[in-house]
N, C-alpha and C positions, 0 to 999 in steps of 0.2 A: 344831643341829649334833649329829650322832650320835657317840657315843663307842664306842671299840673296846678290847677287852681285850688286854693285853700278856701273853704266855705266860711260863712260868718260864724259857724260853730267850731271853727278850727279843725275841720275834717278834710281828709284827702283820700281819694280812692287809690288803692294799691293796684297798679297795672296787673292785669290777669297773668301776663307772661312771667312777671316777677313773683307774683303770689304762687303760681304753679311751681316755679323753680325752687321757692323756699318752702313749699309744702303747706302754705297757708290756705285754709279753707274757711268758709262761713262758720262762725261760732268760735273760731280759734282766738287765742289771746296773742298779742304781740308786745314786745318791749322796745322802748326807744333808748338808745345809748349815744352819748356824745363821744366823738373820737378826738384824738389829740389835735387834729387839724380843723376843729370846730364843725365838722360834718355831723350829721345825725344818721345813725344806723338803726334800721328797723329789722328786728328778728322775731321769728316765731318763738313764743314762750315755751319753755320746757314743760312737758306734761299737758300741753294745750289740748283741749278737746278729748282728753283721756276718758272722762266719765261718759261722754256721749258715745265714744267708740265702744266702750265696755258694755253699755246698755244695748247698743245696736247689735253687738255680737251675741249677747244673751238672748235677745228677742229672735234673732236669726236661728239660733240653736233651738230655742223653744218651738218656733214655727216648724222646723224640720222634724222635731220629735212629736208634734201633735198627731200625726197619722198613727204612729206607734201607740201613743197614749190612748187615742180613741179606740183602736183595735183592742188593747188590753182592757179598757173599760167595758166594751161590749162583751168580751169574753167573760169578764168577771160578773157582769150582770146576768148572763145566761147561767153561769155556774151557781150563783146565789139563788136565782129563781128555781133551778132544778133541785138544789138542796132544800129549799123551803117546801117545794112540792112534795118531796119525799117525807118530810117531817109533818107536814100539815095534812097531807092526803088529798085525794081528788075532791073537787068542789061539787 
């Protein structure tokens, strides 16, 4: 079993292999629990990083839809200009 150094600020790096296995990513929250045999268990907190994932998914969807939005805006602009030209008449 490998040992890890605790810093002056009482911080310890979670080994990547274990973080990956537990699904812990940068920005996630973790909880510490004491077990009956005086061990300390570290677990990913429930709902951890949910807001970040929700925002990321919304931005991804928005980015995918931007091409459609730009096309609709351009078509709408043409239609409005044509309508105005008919009502206002030639310049």
